[in-house]
N, C-alpha and C positions, 0 to 999 in steps of 0.2 A: 240311755243309761243302762237299763237291764234288757237282757235277752236270754231267755232260758227254755223256751218250749220247742217241742219237736214237731216235725211236719204232721205226723199222723194225728197228734193231739189237736193240731191247729184245726185240721179238717173236720175232725169230730165236733169241736167246739163251734166252729163256723157253722155247721149244720144245725147245731142245737140253737144257736142265735138266731138263725133264720126261722125255725119252727117257732121259737118263742116270740120273736117280732111279728109273725103272721098271726099268731093265735090270740095274743092278748091285747093289741092295738094300744099299748102304752099305758097298761094299768087298769084291769078290769074291776068293776064293783060287783060283788056277789050279792045275791037275793037277801042275805041277812045283813047287808050293810058293810061287809068285810071288804076292805081295798087291797089290792095286791100291786105293790110297787116293784118296778123293775130296775134294778140298780147295776151298773157296769162299771168295773174298775179296769184301770189301764196298766199299772206296774204290777202285774200279777207275779206272783210264786206261790207255791203250796203253802208255805207257813203262815204268810201274809193273809191268803184267803180264808185259812182256818180261823185266824184270828177275827177276821171280819164276820164270819159265820157265828162265832160264839157272841160277839158283841150285837149282831142283829138278832139273835136269839134272846138277848136279854131286852132289846128293844121290843120285840114282838109279845114278850110277857107283860111288860108294861103297858103295851097298847094292842090288846087282843083283836081289835077290829082292823088292824094294819099288818098285813103279811109282806115279807120282802123276799123277791126272787133275785139272788145274786148271780150276776153273769160274769164269769172270769175268762175273758179270751187271751190267748197268748200274748205276750208283752209285744213282741215284735210286730204283730198285727193289730194290737188293741186299739191304737189311735184311729187307724183306717177304719176298723170296724165300727167304733163309735160313731165316726164321722158318717159312715153310711148309714147307720142307725138314725142319726140325727136328720140327715138328709131325707130319709123315708118319712119322718115325722111320726113315727110309731114305735112302740116296742121299749121305750125308755123313759124313765122318770128321774132317777138319781144318777149322777155319773161323776166319775173322777175328772177333774179339770186341772190341767197344769199350766204353770206360768207360761208355757211355750205354746200352748193351744188355746188359751181363754181368748186372745185377741181374734184369730180367724174365726173361731166359732161364734164368738160375740158379734163380729162384723157381719156374718152370714145369717144373724138372727136365730141361732140354734140355742142359745143359752137364755135362760130366765133371770131377770133382776128380782132377787128375792128380798129386796129392801122392806116391802110391805109386811111380808110374813115374818121377817125377822126384826121389826121395828122395835117391838117390846120385849125381845129376848133378853133375859137376865144375864145370859153368858157373855155378852159383850164386855162386862165388867172384869171377867176372869182372863180375857186374853192379853197377851203381851202386846205392846206397842206394834211390833213387827207383824204380829197376826192380824191385828186391825188395819194395819196399814195396807196389807195385801187383800184383805176381805173388802175394801171399799176403794174403788177406782177414783179418780179425781173429780168425779161428778156425783160421787157418793153412792154409785150403784154397787151391788152385791151379786157377783155371778159365781162366787165360790167362796167357802169358808175354808182356810187352809188347815189341813189335819196336823201339819208339822214343817219342819224346814230341813233342808239338805245343806251341808257345808262341808268344805274338804278339810281333810287333815291328813298326816303323813302317818301311814301304817309302817311298822318296821319290826323286822325279826331281830328280837333282842339277842338270840343265840348267834346269829351270823355277824351282827355288828360287834360283838363282843369279841368271837373268834377272829375278826379281822383287825383287832387292836384298838378299836374305838370304845371310850368309856361313856359315850353319850350319842344320841341319834345327831344327825345334822339339823342346823337351825335355818341354813340358807341354801339357795339353789347350788352355789358354789362349793359349799360343804357335801351336798348330796352328791354332786358329780365326783368329788374327791373320794368319799366313802363307798359309792356304788362301783367305781373303777377298781377301788382296792379289793372289793369283794368278788368281782367278776372272775369266774374260773370256768370257760367253756368245757374244758376237758373233764371237769367234775359235774357238768350240767349246773352249774350255779352261776346265777348272774345278779347283777345289782339292782335293776329297776325293772318293774312292770310296766313298760311303756305302752301307752294306748295309741295305737297307730289305725286302729279300725273304726268302727261306729263311734261318734262323738269325740273323736280324737282333737277337735278345735277346742274343746272345754278346757283341757289341760294347757294346751297352747296359749290360750288367752289368760289363763290364771298366771302363768309365768310372766307374761307381758304386764299384767296388771300389777304384780308386785314389783317389778322393775321401774314403773312409773307411778309408784305409790305417792311420792310427794306433788304429783302434778295431776292426778286423777280427779275427775268430777264424781263424787260420791252418789250423786243421784242418777248418773249415766255412766256405768262403768267402761263404755267404748269411748268416752270422751275425755280429754283434757279440760283443765280449767280454762284454757285460752279458747276452747269451742272446736279445736281440731280434733281428729281422732287418735287414739292411743296408739294406733298403728303407724303414724306419722312421727312418732318420737324416736330420736336415736337409741334411746335406751330399749326400744322394742327390738332392734336388731341384735343387741347384746344378749338380751334375754333369750330370743330364739336360738342364736348361735350356741349358747349354753345349753339350752334345751335339748337340741339336736345332737350335741356331743354327748349327752346322756344316753341317747339312742345309739349312736354309733360305738361308744366305748363302754357301755355298761347295761346293755339291754339284750334279751334274746333276739336274734335274727327274726324269729317268727312273730316277735310283737309288733312288726310292721302291720299285721292284721288283727292284732288283739282288741277286743271290746271288753265289756264288763266281766262276763264269765271267765275268760281266758287269764285276765289280770288277776281276779280273785283266786282262782285255781293255782295260778304259778306262785303267789305268795303263800297260799296255804300249804302247798305241798314241798315248799322250801326251796323252789328253784330260783326264786327272786327274793330280795331282802327288803326292798322298799315298794310302796304301793301308795299312789295318792288317789282318795276316794271319799265318798260321802260316808255318814255315820251307820247307814243301813248295813255296811259290811261288818260292822262290830258284831252284830247278830249272826251274820252268815258265816264268819271266821269262827265266831265262837261255837257253832254248831259243828265245825268240821271235825272229823275224826282224824285227820292227818297232821294237827298242830295242837300243842297244848297251851293253857293259859300262860304258862311261863316263858314260852317262846315267842310271844309277841305283845305288842301295845301299840299305842299311837303317840304322835307328838304333834305340836302345834304345825299350822301351815307354814311352808318354807318362806323365807324373806327374800327380798331383793337387796341390792347394794346399800340402800338407805337404812337397812335393818327393820324394814317394815313389809308386812305381808297385806294382801288384799284378798278378803273373803267374798267371792259372789254370791249373794243369796239366792238360792233357788227353793222353789216351793210347790206344792199341789194341794188339792182339796177337794171337797165335795160340792157339787153344784146340782142345779135342776134343769131339765130339758124345757125349752120353750113350749114343745109340742105336749108336755105332760098334762093330763087331765085331772091330776091329783098333786097340785102344787103345794097346798097346805100340809097334806100328809107327808110329803117329800121334805118340806121344811122342818117338819117335826122329827123327821129320821136325822136329817143334817144336824140339828140342834142337839140331839142326843149324842151323835158321834164327836160333837165338837166341845163337850163339856165334861167336867168331873172325871170320874174314873174310866169312863169309856175313852175319853180322849187321851187320858195318861197311859192306859193299857196299850192302845194302838201305837202310841210313840214309843213306849219301852219296848214292845215286842218287835218293832220294826226299825229301831235303833234312830230314831228322829228327833231333832232338836224340837222340844215340846212347845206348844202354843199357850199353855197356861201359865200364869205369873208364879203360882205357889210351886212349879215344878223344879225350880232352881234349889229350893230347899231340900229336894228329895236326895237321900244318900246315893241312890242309884246313878245320879248324874255327877257325883263328886269323886267317884273312885274308878280305878282300873283304866280301861280305854277311853272313857268320857273325860277324864281329867284334862285332857288337852283343850277340849271344847271349853271347859271351865275357865281355863288359863287364857284362852282367846277371848272369851266374853269379859273377863276382868282386866283384860289389858287393851281397851278399844282404840287407844293412840298408836299401838303397834300393829294390832291386827285390824286393819280397817274394813268395814262392810260396806259393799257398793251395790247398787241395783243395776243390773245389766237390762238392756232394752229387749227384754224376752217377749215383751208384750207387743212388739213390732208385728205388723201384718205380714211382713216378709221374712220373719224368723225362720220358718221352715226351709224356705229358699237359701237363706244364709248358712244353715247348718249343713245342708248338702253341699254348697259350694265350698265352705270353709274344711270340711272332711276331706273332700276331693283334693283341696290345694295341700293340705298337710300330708297326704298320701303321695302326691307328686314330688314333694320335697324328700321324703323318705326315700324314694325310689329314684331320686337323682334327675327327675324331669323338670324341676324348678328350683331356684335359689331361695333361701329364706328372705332375701331383699326382694325379690319378685313377688313373693307371696305378700309381704307387708304392703307393697306398692298396690297390689290389687285389692287387698282388704281395705286400705285407706280410700281408695277410688269408690269402692263399693258404697261404705257407709256415707261418704261424703256426699256422693249423688243421691243416695236414698233419703237423708235428711233434706237435701234441698228439695227434692220432689213433694216433700209433705205439705 
């Protein structure tokens, strides 16, 4: 999702991680009883790290016998670095766990079930139903507490949409194709859509398909239809991808064949693209940009398919405890602090995340500006359906690598959309049979 660090920084931080891991052995206890916890984040960026350090400082003031060493590896290498630290069995206490990493890390025995430590935590009562649902697996185990949720919305340049003669943003994928094509003017270096052709290209492709099969989708498994077959087997899936790839051919920069998160956001911010499909964290990123003003952009609800419905794949991440930690009680205390009250709300606001606290829905922050589209989707659950994707599958990493490569092959003309769907249908059908 996010990739923003340079090689030199990566090298320096990698070295720092190695030294830290060797020196502390998973959280050392000082002679005066002070415990040092080592916490590793995954979705790193400077502004986010600064927020975390501020919150950690507040926690340390409340808990003078607990110190927290925050380790912030470059995003592109973060999960791999965390995995190496988990494998070594030292140098890590608290860590960022994502819905895409929880299954393999849990299967390998690297994550600790915090149920005992969190059993009497009063914060459970303040969490939204979604937050509780993701915090406890089907066996009641807690491997991480979500810090917030990601959800797609359509970012659009109000200036470019208006200049093209449209009074409102597109509501459907067909309307997006129409507006983006009308805005496209390569001679002026102006393009319709910030297409995702690089890392995580599969996410948007799947989102389109899910919206086109909205009336048939299994809400508890967003890759399945209610008849048990994969969404990739539905005739509507081919129609969806044909529309989506037309957006690339007719209304996107040619270079977007390799665009990932940073290029997409930069293209939108600098005015070279009019539309962008992204998570809410981009609200903060674009808001901090010096190349765009508040009057030039906002968001709209997720695009619908032919049935007039859209499907919102729920994605999340949170804080967990390493199985190798020697200070599990103290780590749980840190996670409780970050998951409740003002600390949780601050983290979600500063990082533009859908909050985990029930009371946050009444905060004016989430009712105005770019956040209004999320409120619209929340208030219309029959039109904007939420689904759970099988991100906790042990083969999810394998899937993302395969699906990204397949989307790239279609964009380069090496594979047809029909062939892609046949391959994806076979892949998931066989995986489910093997369970």
